[in-house]
Backbone bond lengths (Angstrom), bond angles and torsions (degrees), N, CA, C in turn:
res aa  C-N    CA-C-N  psi(-1)  N-CA   C-N-CA  omega(-1)  CA-C   N-CA-C  phi
1 M - - - 1.566 - - 1.462 111.26 -
2 K 1.171 106.50 133.76 1.569 112.40 -178.58 1.602 108.00 -87.08
3 H 1.188 111.44 137.91 1.443 116.60 177.43 1.377 110.69 -103.11
4 R 1.222 116.81 120.47 1.564 115.29 178.29 1.652 108.44 -93.85
5 T 1.232 107.68 132.73 1.530 111.96 -178.21 1.626 103.14 -115.25
6 F 1.274 114.64 44.63 1.489 121.00 178.73 1.499 113.13 -89.66
7 V 1.225 113.33 105.32 1.421 122.23 -174.68 1.514 110.63 -100.84
8 Q 1.273 114.30 121.30 1.484 118.38 178.52 1.439 107.52 -92.76
9 R 1.243 117.69 123.28 1.499 116.17 173.51 1.532 113.82 -109.75
10 H 1.165 113.78 129.63 1.382 122.53 -179.81 1.467 109.99 -103.73
11 H 1.309 120.34 110.82 1.422 118.06 -178.24 1.513 109.64 -102.50
12 A 1.282 119.32 126.19 1.384 122.77 176.63 1.528 106.25 -78.05
13 R 1.197 115.37 139.59 1.482 118.01 178.42 1.510 107.89 -82.39
14 T 1.328 113.67 121.28 1.470 119.03 -171.86 1.515 113.80 -112.85
15 G 1.442 119.13 -2.58 1.365 115.76 -173.58 1.580 108.56 -152.51
16 F 1.402 112.22 -170.10 1.394 117.00 176.51 1.546 108.54 -106.80
17 T 1.225 118.09 152.93 1.468 123.27 168.66 1.439 109.75 -75.16
18 L 1.431 116.77 161.94 1.397 120.78 174.06 1.454 113.80 -62.15
19 I 1.361 119.35 -37.47 1.343 123.46 -176.87 1.552 113.34 -65.48
20 E 1.469 111.70 -34.64 1.504 113.44 178.02 1.433 111.80 -74.37
21 L 1.319 117.62 -36.30 1.524 119.83 173.10 1.524 113.87 -61.01
22 L 1.293 119.13 -41.20 1.530 122.04 175.63 1.426 111.30 -63.96
23 I 1.341 124.15 -37.53 1.439 127.51 -174.10 1.558 102.36 -67.81
24 V 1.410 118.86 -50.52 1.391 125.20 -178.41 1.550 110.10 -55.75
25 L 1.376 112.95 -45.02 1.467 117.03 -179.96 1.468 113.69 -63.00
26 A 1.294 118.07 -40.09 1.419 127.10 178.18 1.478 111.21 -61.87
27 I 1.351 121.83 -41.61 1.382 128.28 178.73 1.562 109.84 -61.85
28 I 1.433 112.08 -49.02 1.510 115.71 -179.76 1.540 106.86 -61.98
29 V 1.276 121.65 -46.26 1.400 120.40 -173.58 1.572 110.28 -65.59
30 A 1.332 115.03 -32.42 1.516 114.32 173.23 1.481 115.11 -66.49
31 I 1.239 119.13 -47.14 1.496 125.37 169.20 1.452 115.05 -50.20
32 A 1.333 118.14 -49.04 1.418 122.43 179.57 1.493 111.33 -62.29
33 A 1.295 116.61 -38.63 1.440 122.53 -173.79 1.568 106.54 -69.97
34 M 1.301 120.52 -30.11 1.408 121.58 175.00 1.611 117.47 -84.52
35 V 1.268 112.15 -27.29 1.519 112.76 -179.05 1.563 111.59 -89.57
36 A 1.478 115.20 -37.51 1.518 115.01 -175.65 1.435 119.73 -51.35
37 P 1.401 116.21 -46.10 1.451 114.92 178.26 1.548 119.70 -58.94
38 N 1.450 115.16 -37.21 1.469 122.40 171.17 1.445 112.91 -61.31
39 L 1.349 121.21 -42.36 1.389 114.73 178.20 1.495 119.44 -79.86
40 I 1.335 119.66 -24.00 1.401 120.17 168.76 1.661 114.79 -64.25
41 G 1.340 109.34 -42.92 1.475 110.35 174.44 1.567 116.80 -65.56
42 R 1.404 111.54 -32.19 1.441 113.09 175.23 1.503 115.55 -68.01
43 Q 1.390 116.79 -32.79 1.403 122.43 -174.77 1.578 103.99 -65.04
44 Q 1.256 123.59 -44.63 1.419 128.55 -177.81 1.634 111.11 -69.33
45 E 1.259 112.52 -37.32 1.505 117.71 173.98 1.420 107.72 -64.12
46 S 1.345 121.68 -48.47 1.478 126.92 -176.66 1.639 109.91 -56.32
47 R 1.341 110.63 -45.99 1.509 114.83 176.90 1.495 116.00 -60.41
48 I 1.375 116.89 -37.56 1.442 122.07 179.59 1.549 107.58 -72.96
49 N 1.372 125.39 -40.48 1.336 123.44 173.08 1.433 118.61 -62.01
50 L 1.532 115.92 -40.40 1.294 121.42 174.00 1.484 116.77 -59.21
51 T 1.400 117.28 -38.92 1.475 127.34 -179.91 1.537 104.75 -66.51
52 K 1.347 116.74 -46.42 1.491 114.72 179.77 1.602 114.58 -58.18
53 A 1.365 109.75 -36.84 1.510 113.68 177.65 1.554 111.91 -67.76
54 Q 1.254 111.78 -38.64 1.448 120.67 177.57 1.591 116.94 -59.41
55 I 1.380 109.29 -46.23 1.546 124.27 172.75 1.645 100.39 -56.00
56 K 1.263 119.49 -57.23 1.545 117.74 -171.05 1.512 103.35 -61.22
57 S 1.224 124.49 -39.46 1.533 124.33 178.07 1.411 111.14 -58.09
58 V 1.292 120.13 -52.43 1.495 127.07 179.47 1.623 106.24 -60.55
59 E 1.213 116.58 -45.32 1.610 118.39 176.74 1.492 112.84 -56.52
60 N 1.425 113.29 -42.52 1.462 113.33 -179.54 1.467 112.39 -69.93
61 A 1.204 118.54 -39.34 1.527 123.62 177.39 1.534 103.90 -59.76
62 L 1.235 124.03 -49.42 1.361 123.36 -173.07 1.613 112.55 -62.24
63 K 1.485 111.75 -39.64 1.381 117.74 168.81 1.514 116.09 -56.11
64 Q 1.419 116.52 -43.65 1.395 120.12 177.73 1.575 112.29 -60.42
65 K 1.342 111.83 -38.48 1.443 120.47 -174.48 1.653 105.53 -67.89
66 A 1.393 114.45 -42.11 1.444 118.39 175.09 1.441 113.94 -63.37
67 I 1.277 120.32 -34.90 1.442 124.16 -178.72 1.576 104.74 -64.20
68 D 1.278 117.99 -48.26 1.505 119.13 177.83 1.450 111.80 -72.96
69 N 1.258 126.27 -7.53 1.370 128.31 176.58 1.513 111.05 -109.98
70 Q 1.318 124.81 34.29 1.421 130.15 -177.60 1.490 115.10 49.19
71 G 1.327 115.62 43.63 1.341 124.67 168.20 1.495 120.96 83.29
72 T 1.330 113.16 8.06 1.443 116.60 175.44 1.498 116.93 -105.42
73 F 1.394 113.78 137.52 1.449 117.50 175.52 1.474 110.01 -84.71
74 P 1.366 111.58 152.45 1.503 112.70 177.23 1.498 109.90 -65.79
75 D 1.333 119.02 149.14 1.416 119.49 171.96 1.510 117.28 -98.08
76 S 1.345 113.79 -7.10 1.497 120.64 -175.42 1.575 111.58 -72.35
77 N 1.358 113.30 149.92 1.486 115.22 174.13 1.480 111.65 -74.33
78 D 1.355 119.88 -10.74 1.415 121.56 170.91 1.484 119.65 -90.96
79 A 1.370 113.67 18.60 1.435 123.96 -171.97 1.615 106.46 -65.42
80 I 1.259 113.00 -36.31 1.600 116.98 -175.17 1.514 105.84 -73.58
81 K 1.314 117.91 -42.17 1.471 125.48 -179.00 1.553 110.97 -59.62
82 A 1.402 115.11 -43.45 1.441 122.65 177.70 1.498 115.26 -65.70
83 L 1.405 122.20 -12.34 1.372 116.08 -176.47 1.485 110.72 -83.77
84 S 1.339 115.13 -8.66 1.549 116.15 176.47 1.616 113.38 -102.01
85 Q 1.343 107.19 11.61 1.538 112.63 170.15 1.512 115.78 -126.36
86 P 1.340 110.19 149.58 1.570 111.97 179.66 1.420 112.61 -49.87
87 S 1.265 123.73 155.45 1.408 132.30 177.46 1.451 121.54 -154.29
88 E 1.362 116.26 164.43 1.436 121.68 175.44 1.356 109.77 -107.28
89 D 1.516 118.46 146.04 1.420 118.03 173.42 1.520 110.42 -87.96
90 D 1.222 123.25 -171.51 1.455 129.87 176.95 1.548 113.04 -59.37
91 S 1.361 115.40 -33.02 1.428 116.72 179.60 1.628 115.76 -88.77
92 G 1.312 108.07 5.70 1.516 113.27 -179.01 1.539 119.19 87.61
93 R 1.207 113.99 -0.06 1.501 122.17 176.27 1.455 112.19 -70.61
94 E 1.321 115.00 133.59 1.538 116.54 -175.57 1.616 106.06 -87.87
95 H 1.389 112.69 137.52 1.404 126.87 175.50 1.382 120.25 -110.24
96 A 1.359 126.12 136.05 1.426 124.33 174.57 1.473 105.33 -69.62
97 P 1.439 119.11 161.73 1.454 119.54 172.19 1.433 118.27 -50.10
98 Y 1.291 121.35 141.79 1.443 126.84 179.62 1.602 108.67 -73.22
99 L 1.185 111.12 -38.34 1.469 115.88 179.38 1.657 108.32 -120.13
100 E 1.334 114.16 145.55 1.403 117.01 -177.23 1.675 115.03 -67.65
101 E 1.308 109.09 -31.08 1.496 112.97 -179.18 1.617 113.35 -142.04
102 Y 1.204 122.50 156.62 1.516 121.67 170.97 1.427 114.30 -54.94
103 P 1.421 123.07 115.84 1.328 125.13 -174.61 1.603 111.94 -75.40
104 R 1.265 117.48 139.86 1.471 127.61 169.79 1.550 108.57 -129.29
105 D 1.330 113.71 154.21 1.330 117.72 177.70 1.564 114.78 -77.03
106 S 1.304 120.67 174.50 1.540 123.26 -172.62 1.482 110.55 -64.06
107 W 1.261 122.31 -15.21 1.464 123.10 169.25 1.469 116.95 -99.28
108 G 1.278 118.75 10.64 1.509 126.19 171.61 1.516 113.87 84.02
109 N 1.311 112.18 14.61 1.503 118.64 -177.37 1.604 113.65 -99.65
110 D 1.319 117.85 147.82 1.499 123.22 179.33 1.531 106.81 -61.06
111 F 1.318 114.70 148.50 1.385 122.36 170.55 1.567 108.56 -81.82
112 H 1.249 119.15 156.59 1.433 127.18 -179.26 1.589 107.35 -104.46
113 Y 1.374 119.35 146.24 1.396 125.27 -172.45 1.416 110.93 -141.82
114 E 1.343 120.78 133.84 1.372 124.78 -176.34 1.667 104.71 -150.68
115 Y 1.241 113.04 129.91 1.432 120.68 167.52 1.428 115.32 -141.98
116 D 1.400 114.75 129.00 1.391 125.16 179.08 1.487 108.31 -126.82
117 A 1.372 115.99 109.39 1.558 122.38 -173.46 1.487 104.19 -65.68
118 N 1.233 125.55 -22.84 1.453 122.53 -171.81 1.628 108.68 -85.33
119 R 1.251 115.08 -18.18 1.409 122.09 -175.14 1.603 109.56 -97.89
120 D 1.407 115.04 -49.95 1.391 114.05 -172.72 1.528 105.26 -148.27
121 L 1.245 110.84 122.16 1.526 114.93 177.74 1.459 115.06 -96.42
122 T 1.310 121.12 -6.29 1.367 122.40 -172.63 1.587 117.03 -83.63
123 K 1.476 108.86 -35.86 1.550 111.22 174.20 1.486 103.88 -166.74
124 P 1.384 111.15 158.39 1.393 116.82 176.06 1.635 113.87 -80.61
125 R 1.221 116.73 161.67 1.472 117.31 174.37 1.546 111.41 -88.67
126 I 1.290 113.21 129.17 1.495 122.99 -178.05 1.556 105.21 -127.41
127 W 1.272 119.44 133.90 1.533 122.11 176.53 1.539 109.01 -151.50
128 S 1.280 113.06 163.22 1.332 127.83 177.46 1.476 107.26 -112.66
129 S 1.367 124.32 147.47 1.369 128.78 175.45 1.551 110.01 -68.83
130 G 1.190 121.11 -17.16 1.577 129.12 175.03 1.487 107.69 76.62
131 P 1.346 111.86 -164.01 1.556 121.73 -166.00 1.592 106.74 -60.09
132 D 1.332 119.71 -36.40 1.466 116.94 -173.11 1.544 112.32 -81.56
133 G 1.297 115.93 -7.52 1.561 121.84 -177.65 1.517 116.55 63.04
134 K 1.351 116.53 13.16 1.455 120.13 175.31 1.587 107.41 -95.49
135 D 1.224 113.21 136.20 1.599 117.63 174.58 1.535 108.80 -81.90
136 D 1.278 114.31 106.56 1.505 119.11 173.07 1.496 110.97 -100.92
137 G 1.292 118.21 27.43 1.457 118.29 -178.84 1.518 123.00 58.65
138 G 1.354 110.24 23.54 1.456 119.98 174.93 1.522 108.58 101.48
139 S 1.366 122.84 0.62 1.384 122.85 -177.77 1.654 105.56 -111.08
140 G 1.336 114.61 -171.08 1.472 116.09 -179.96 1.577 111.82 68.03
141 D 1.297 116.09 -130.53 1.348 119.04 177.66 1.567 115.58 -98.51
142 D 1.351 108.76 15.61 1.518 115.29 -178.97 1.573 104.29 -74.76
143 I 1.360 113.60 158.53 1.517 120.67 -178.61 1.506 105.94 -119.17
144 A 1.391 112.70 123.31 1.524 114.15 -166.74 1.516 105.20 -133.42
145 N 1.332 113.04 156.37 1.458 119.26 -179.68 1.528 113.45 -81.98
146 W 1.360 122.65 -7.90 1.266 119.88 -175.65 1.576 116.19 -110.99
147 S 1.359 112.39 1.37 1.482 119.77 175.14 1.459 110.69 -92.89
148 S 1.364 119.22 127.70 1.429 121.79 176.21 1.485 110.24 -68.75
149 E 1.257 118.95 -26.19 1.560 123.20 179.26 1.578 109.76 -72.71
150 N 1.258 115.07 -29.14 1.512 118.34 -174.98 1.514 106.76 -92.67
151 N 1.296 126.25 -22.10 1.416 130.50 -179.39 1.554 116.96 -105.90
152 S 1.177 115.92 27.40 1.515 120.04 -174.92 1.583 103.14 -79.42
């Protein structure tokens, strides 16, 4: 009698081959390369839009304060800081803060404020130093409330 020692081995596939892993990794890298530049550009654009909205909010709070003070805007550099603190109007009436907290732009920098009653009676100039953090007086990459280019 012949004895067969034929053993059939069934191997269950338990993992991925190196080639399969490299193909999946290449696909992931290709997708990331297409998506990442769009996300990075959007983040900067979002910060700029948020800063524009914050400037508008500060401007509106300053207008409200001017209404409470017989139509005059503050001329102090601390005018924006004062918006987040209780104050008195010209008649001595107490007012709650016009803003809940001291505003900063999207990059964590202070806003700049300037008001010259002889030059412009309609509104004060408010601007952020923008993405580079350098105060260019409202030009360059600064974001300002008087530039139609920056407030579109």
